[in-house]
C-alpha positions in Angstrom: -26.2 -0.2 -30.5 -28.5 1.4 -27.9 -27.0 -0.8 -25.1 -23.5 0.6 -25.8 -24.7 4.2 -25.8 -26.7 3.5 -22.6 -23.6 2.1 -20.9 -21.5 5.1 -22.0 -24.2 7.3 -20.5 -23.9 5.5 -17.2 -20.2 6.1 -17.2 -20.8 9.8 -18.0 -23.3 10.0 -15.1 -20.8 8.5 -12.7 -18.2 11.0 -13.9 -20.6 13.9 -13.3 -21.5 12.6 -9.8 -17.8 12.3 -9.0 -17.1 15.9 -10.0 -20.1 17.2 -8.1 -19.1 15.3 -4.9 -15.6 16.6 -5.3 -16.7 20.2 -5.3 -18.9 19.4 -2.3 -15.9 17.9 -0.5 -13.8 20.9 -1.3 -16.4 23.1 0.4 -16.4 20.8 3.4 -12.6 21.3 3.7 -13.4 24.9 4.7 -14.9 23.6 7.9 -12.8 24.1 11.0 -10.7 20.9 11.7 -11.7 20.6 15.3 -15.4 21.0 14.5 -15.1 18.4 11.8 -13.4 16.0 14.1 -16.1 16.4 16.7 -18.9 16.2 14.2 -17.4 12.9 12.8 -16.9 11.6 16.4 -13.3 10.4 15.6 -9.8 11.7 15.0 -7.6 9.8 12.5 -3.9 9.2 13.1 -1.5 7.8 10.5 1.5 5.8 11.4 3.9 3.1 10.1 3.4 0.2 12.6 6.9 -1.3 12.3 8.7 0.9 14.9 8.5 -0.8 18.2 7.9 0.4 21.0 6.3 3.6 19.5 4.1 2.0 16.8 3.8 -1.7 16.2 1.2 -4.5 15.7 0.1 -6.8 18.5 -2.9 -9.1 18.1 -3.7 -7.4 14.8 -4.0 -4.0 16.5 -1.5 -1.1 16.4 -0.2 -0.4 19.9 2.8 1.5 21.4 3.8 4.8 23.0 2.4 6.9 20.2 -1.0 5.2 20.3 -1.3 5.7 24.1 -0.6 9.4 23.7 -2.9 9.7 20.7 -5.7 8.2 22.8 -5.2 11.0 25.3 -5.6 13.5 22.5 -8.8 11.8 21.3 -10.1 11.8 24.9 -9.3 15.5 25.2 -11.6 16.2 22.2 -14.3 13.7 23.3 -13.9 11.5 20.2 -12.6 8.0 19.3 -9.2 7.3 17.8 -8.8 5.8 14.4 -5.4 4.5 13.2 -4.2 4.2 9.6 -1.2 1.9 9.2 0.7 2.9 6.0 4.3 2.8 4.7 6.7 5.4 6.3 7.2 7.3 3.1 3.4 7.7 2.6 2.8 9.5 5.9 3.0 13.1 4.8 1.2 12.3 1.6 -1.7 10.9 3.8 -1.8 14.1 5.8 -1.7 16.4 2.8 -4.6 14.5 1.1 -6.7 14.7 4.3 -6.6 10.9 4.8 -5.7 11.6 8.5 -5.7 14.5 11.0 -2.2 14.0 12.4 0.9 11.8 12.2 2.5 10.0 15.1 5.3 7.7 14.0 8.4 8.5 16.1 8.9 11.4 13.7 11.8 13.7 14.2 11.9 17.4 13.1 13.9 18.2 10.0 13.7 21.3 7.7 12.4 19.3 4.6 9.5 17.9 6.6 8.8 21.3 8.1 8.0 22.6 4.7 4.9 20.4 4.6 3.9 19.9 8.2 3.9 21.7 11.6 5.5 19.8 14.4 4.3 19.6 18.0 6.4 20.1 21.1 8.8 17.1 21.5 7.8 14.2 23.7 10.9 11.9 23.4 14.6 12.3 23.0 16.3 9.9 20.6 19.5 9.4 18.6 21.0 7.6 15.6 23.7 5.0 16.2 25.8 2.7 14.1 25.7 -1.1 13.7 28.7 -2.9 12.3 29.9 -6.5 12.0 31.8 -8.1 14.8 35.5 -7.9 13.9 34.9 -4.9 11.7 37.7 -2.2 11.6 35.0 0.5 11.7 35.1 2.1 15.1 33.7 5.5 14.5 31.8 7.6 12.0 35.1 8.9 10.6 35.9 5.4 9.4 33.0 5.4 7.0 35.0 7.3 4.3 34.4 5.5 1.0 32.2 2.9 2.7 28.6 1.7 2.0 26.1 2.6 4.7 22.6 1.2 5.0 19.7 3.3 6.2 15.9 3.1 6.3 14.4 5.2 3.5 12.8 8.5 4.7 14.3 8.4 8.3 16.5 10.9 10.0 19.3 8.4 9.6 18.8 8.7 5.8 18.9 12.5 6.0 22.0 12.5 8.2 24.0 10.1 6.0 22.9 11.8 2.8 24.1 15.2 4.0 27.4 13.8 5.1 30.4 14.0 2.7 32.3 11.4 4.6 30.2 8.4 3.5 31.0 6.7 0.2 27.5 5.4 -0.7 24.2 5.5 1.1 22.1 2.4 0.5 18.4 3.1 1.2 16.2 0.2 2.3 12.5 -0.1 3.2 13.0 -1.9 6.6 15.7 -1.9 9.3 15.9 -5.7 9.1 16.8 -5.4 5.4 19.7 -3.3 6.2 21.0 -5.8 8.8 20.6 -8.6 6.4 22.7 -6.7 3.9 25.3 -6.0 6.6 25.5 -9.6 7.6 25.9 -10.6 4.0 28.7 -8.1 3.5 26.7 -6.1 1.0 27.2 -2.9 3.1 29.8 -1.9 5.7 27.6 -0.3 8.4 24.0 0.6 9.3 22.8 3.9 10.8 19.5 3.5 12.7 17.5 4.6 15.7 19.0 3.6 19.0 16.1 1.4 20.3 15.7 -0.4 17.0 19.4 -1.0 17.0 19.2 -2.7 20.4 16.4 -5.0 19.1 18.4 -5.9 16.0 21.6 -6.6 18.0 19.7 -8.8 20.4 18.4 -10.9 17.5 21.8 -11.1 15.9 24.2 -10.8 18.8 26.7 -13.3 17.4 27.1 -11.3 14.2 26.7 -7.6 14.8 27.1 -5.0 17.6 26.3 -1.3 18.3 29.0 1.4 18.5 28.6 3.4 21.7 28.9 6.9 20.2 25.6 8.6 19.3 25.6 10.3 15.8 22.7 12.6 16.4 20.5 14.0 19.2 16.9 14.4 18.0 13.4 14.7 19.4 10.2 12.9 18.3 7.1 15.0 17.7 3.6 14.7 16.3 2.8 16.4 13.0 -0.2 18.2 11.6 -1.0 19.8 8.3 0.7 23.2 7.8 -1.4 25.9 9.4 -3.6 23.6 11.6 -2.8 25.7 14.6 -5.9 24.8 16.6 -5.3 21.1 16.4 -1.6 21.6 17.1 -2.6 23.5 20.2 -4.7 20.7 21.5 -1.8 18.2 20.9 0.6 20.5 22.7 -1.8 20.9 25.6 -2.1 17.1 26.0 1.7 16.6 25.9 2.2 19.4 28.5 -0.4 17.8 30.8 1.2 14.3 30.4 4.6 15.7 31.1 3.6 17.7 34.2 1.7 14.8 35.7 4.4 12.3 35.1 2.1 10.2 33.0 4.2 10.6 29.9 7.2 9.0 31.6 4.9 6.1 32.9 3.8 5.4 29.3 7.3 5.4 27.9 8.7 3.3 30.8 5.9 0.8 30.5 6.9 0.0 26.9 10.7 0.2 27.5 10.7 -2.1 30.5 8.0 -4.6 29.6 9.2 -7.5 27.6 6.7 -8.6 25.0 6.3 -12.4 25.2 5.6 -12.7 21.6 8.5 -10.6 20.3 10.5 -13.6 19.1 7.8 -16.2 18.7 7.1 -16.4 15.0 4.1 -18.8 15.4 2.1 -16.1 17.2 2.1 -13.9 14.1 0.1 -16.4 12.1 -3.0 -14.1 12.2 -1.2 -11.6 9.9 -0.7 -14.4 7.4 -4.4 -15.4 7.6 -5.6 -11.7 7.3 -3.2 -11.2 4.4 -4.4 -14.3 2.7 -8.1 -13.3 3.1 -7.5 -9.8 1.7 -5.3 -11.1 -1.2 -8.1 -13.5 -2.2 -10.8 -10.8 -1.9 -8.8 -8.3 -4.0 -7.9 -10.9 -6.7 -11.4 -12.3 -7.2 -13.1 -8.9 -7.0 -10.6 -7.2 -9.3 -10.9 -10.1 -11.8 -14.7 -9.7 -12.0 -14.3 -6.0 -12.6 -11.5 -6.6 -15.1 -13.6 -9.1 -17.1 -16.6 -6.7 -17.2 -14.5 -3.8 -18.3 -12.6 -6.0 -20.7 -15.7 -7.3 -22.4 -17.1 -3.8 -22.8 -13.9 -2.2 -24.1 -13.0 -5.0 -26.5 -16.6 -5.0 -28.0 -16.4 -1.2 -28.4 -13.0 -1.4 -30.1 -14.1 -4.1 -32.5 -17.5 -2.6 -33.4 -16.1 0.9 -33.8 -14.1 -0.3 -36.8 -17.3 -0.9 -38.8 -19.8 1.5 -37.1 -19.2 5.2 -37.4 -21.5 6.0 -34.6 -19.1 4.2 -32.2 -15.9 5.9 -33.5 -15.7 8.3 -30.5 -16.2 5.5 -28.0 -13.6 3.5 -29.8 -11.2 6.4 -29.6 -11.8 6.6 -25.8 -11.3 2.9 -25.4 -8.0 3.1 -27.2 -6.8 5.9 -24.9 -7.9 3.8 -21.9 -5.9 0.7 -22.9 -2.9 2.8 -23.9 -2.7 4.8 -20.7 -3.4 1.8 -18.3 -1.0 -0.6 -20.0 1.6 2.1 -20.3 1.8 3.1 -16.7 2.8 1.0 -13.6 0.1 -0.6 -11.5 1.6 0.9 -8.3 1.3 4.5 -9.7 -2.4 3.8 -10.6 -3.0 2.5 -7.1 -1.5 5.7 -5.6 -3.7 7.8 -7.9 -6.8 5.8 -7.1 -6.3 6.0 -3.3 -4.6 9.4 -2.8 -6.2 11.4 -5.6 -9.4 10.0 -7.0 -10.9 8.5 -3.8 -9.2 10.6 -1.2 -12.3 12.9 -1.0 -14.7 10.1 -0.3 -13.0 8.3 2.6 -13.1 5.0 0.7 -11.5 2.0 2.5 -8.1 1.0 1.3 -9.1 -2.4 0.1 -11.9 -1.0 -2.0 -9.4 1.5 -3.5 -7.1 -1.4 -4.3 -9.8 -3.5 -5.8 -10.9 -0.7 -8.1 -7.3 0.1 -9.1 -6.4 -3.5 -9.9 -9.8 -4.1 -11.6 -9.3 -1.1 -13.9 -5.7 -2.1 -14.6 -6.7 -5.7 -15.4 -9.5 -4.6 -17.6 -7.1 -3.0 -20.1 -5.2 -6.2 -20.5 -8.3 -8.4 -20.6 -9.8 -6.1 -23.3 -6.8 -6.8 -25.5 -7.0 -10.5 -24.9 -10.7 -10.6 -25.7 -10.3 -8.3 -28.8 -7.7 -10.8 -30.1 -10.1 -13.6 -29.4 -12.9 -11.8 -31.2 -10.7 -11.2 -34.2 -9.8 -14.9 -34.3 -13.4 -15.9 -34.8 -14.3 -16.3 -38.4 -15.9 -13.3 -39.9 -18.5 -15.5 -41.4 -20.0 -16.0 -37.9 -21.0 -12.3 -37.8 -22.3 -12.4 -41.4 -24.3 -15.5 -40.6 -25.9 -13.9 -37.6 -26.8 -10.7 -39.5 -28.2 -12.7 -42.4 -30.6 -14.4 -39.9 -31.9 -11.0 -38.9 -30.0 -10.8 -35.6 -28.7 -7.4 -34.6 -25.0 -6.7 -34.6 -25.0 -6.4 -30.7 -26.9 -9.6 -30.2 -24.7 -11.5 -32.6 -21.6 -10.2 -30.8 -22.9 -11.1 -27.3 -24.5 -14.4 -28.1 -22.3 -15.9 -30.8 -18.9 -14.2 -31.2 -17.9 -13.5 -27.6 -18.6 -17.0 -26.3 -16.3 -18.4 -29.0 -13.7 -15.8 -28.3 -13.6 -16.5 -24.6 -13.1 -20.2 -25.3 -10.2 -19.4 -27.6 -8.5 -17.1 -25.1 -9.1 -19.0 -21.9 -5.3 -19.8 -21.4 -4.4 -16.1 -21.8 -7.1 -15.1 -19.4 -5.8 -17.6 -16.9 -2.3 -16.0 -17.2 -3.8 -12.6 -16.6 -5.6 -13.9 -13.5 -2.3 -15.3 -12.2 -0.6 -12.0 -12.9 -3.4 -10.1 -11.1 -2.9 -12.4 -8.1 0.8 -11.5 -7.8 0.2 -7.9 -8.7 -2.0 -7.4 -5.6 1.3 -7.7 -3.6 1.8 -3.9 -4.1 -1.4 -3.1 -2.1 0.7 -2.9 1.0 2.1 0.5 -0.1 -1.3 2.1 0.8 -1.6 0.1 4.0 -3.7 -2.9 2.9 -2.7 -6.1 4.8 -2.1 -8.4 1.9 0.1 -11.4 2.0 3.3 -9.5 1.1 2.7 -6.8 3.7 1.9 -9.5 6.3 5.3 -11.1 5.6 6.9 -7.7 5.8 5.3 -6.9 9.1 6.3 -10.2 10.6 9.9 -9.6 9.6 9.8 -6.2 11.3 8.4 -7.5 14.5 10.2 -10.8 14.8 13.5 -9.7 13.3 13.5 -12.9 11.3 14.6 -12.0 7.7 13.9 -15.3 5.8 11.1 -17.4 7.2 8.2 -14.9 6.8 9.2 -14.4 3.1 9.5 -18.1 2.5 6.0 -18.7 3.9 4.5 -16.0 1.9 6.2 -17.2 -1.3 5.0 -20.7 -0.6 1.4 -19.5 -0.2 1.6 -17.6 -3.5 3.0 -20.7 -5.2 0.2 -23.0 -3.8 -2.4 -20.5 -5.0 -1.0 -20.3 -8.5 -0.5 -24.1 -8.8 -4.1 -24.7 -7.5 -5.6 -22.1 -9.8 -3.7 -23.5 -12.8 -4.9 -27.0 -12.0 -8.5 -26.0 -11.7 -8.3 -24.1 -15.0 -6.7 -27.1 -16.7 -9.6 -29.3 -15.6 -12.1 -26.7 -16.9 -10.3 -26.5 -20.3 -10.4 -30.3 -20.6 -14.2 -30.3 -19.8 -14.8 -27.7 -22.5 -12.7 -29.7 -25.0 -14.7 -32.9 -24.1 -18.0 -31.1 -24.6 -16.9 -29.8 -28.0 -15.8 -33.3 -29.0 -19.2 -34.7 -28.1 
């Protein structure tokens, strides 16, 4: 009994430490942003690295126009630049949760965004254009009445089309390449997208689609800081002004617009994304599985013992709440809460946040599997242990749980496989897992199918391999029991 109360005490201590540190972090947020940046020795920028030539991956590093400008900002402050690569719709969330100091992602000003962030002076003029199928009877924006139009979620193209009454249906997709695939497959009638991205997509699919000449919008790209960060905004504007007056800004832009990237259409050169994604997926799965088993054993034991021990009733009640909440909410939401809320104050790495979120999620399911396994063990086993003078805890750990684990091995294996596939949502907070690797390659190579096929094949191999190993282990246990 004492070991359970001791463990509960450890959990309570961790909770107290967390609250204490959170208050300390709140106090630190009162520090001037520029002073904080200089004290840390780095300035953090968040972007979505799938928007060539402004922000994209090359040799596993984020490069582009925005990165070159951001390095000038870091140099101005005498610090190093750190880059967070996250999904486009998470950028402002990253800024508001102090996961970064500013945003640079080819971001255009709009009134909704301006409610949450302050924009720098513009550094690039852009526009939205339309892509249609060759042979289409759509020749202008006016022809979209009653039509389906694809846009990238969260972009100015999305805002423009949503506010228009001429369009029949706006189809929001996570990647520009997804919109083009839908267009080619006749799922939508047109795509509204940034001009430069449109040129890239047309070049990759010149036999199927083309770009209409007329521009739909005139917009400017700017950097963004948290609302009220006037001092940091002033530094960014000073750097942009200096780059413009010296002509260096034009040199940076022209360098990326005129230089052909040799790897832009060579899929084989993106293999390191797959390798990095494979490594992170394995790390997350194994680490989260260990955490899940430890939590599951503890929670299952508490729930079973609390039925016969009044001293554990409260812990049993807490365990029931934990399993109900975790099993009743999506893993993706739990991942967001872990990274953007619970751990945002600590500067924890994204992969650690993912491991903790997946481990805690898995623990709730493992706990129910183990509880079912414990209940399947004959009650006489516990009675026999107690009659021999063994304590309830010792009997549970040494006699009941080993038998329960043997009974539920197949269901634990299914949970491990589910966990492996569940890690595919880690890309939403910027972890380079297998799914995100495939997504990045699609964005950079403009190849819609092959990256997904490779990623799906790797997941299939992992699942089949794991299932085979587990089957061998089950047969070994069965043979040992027979002998």
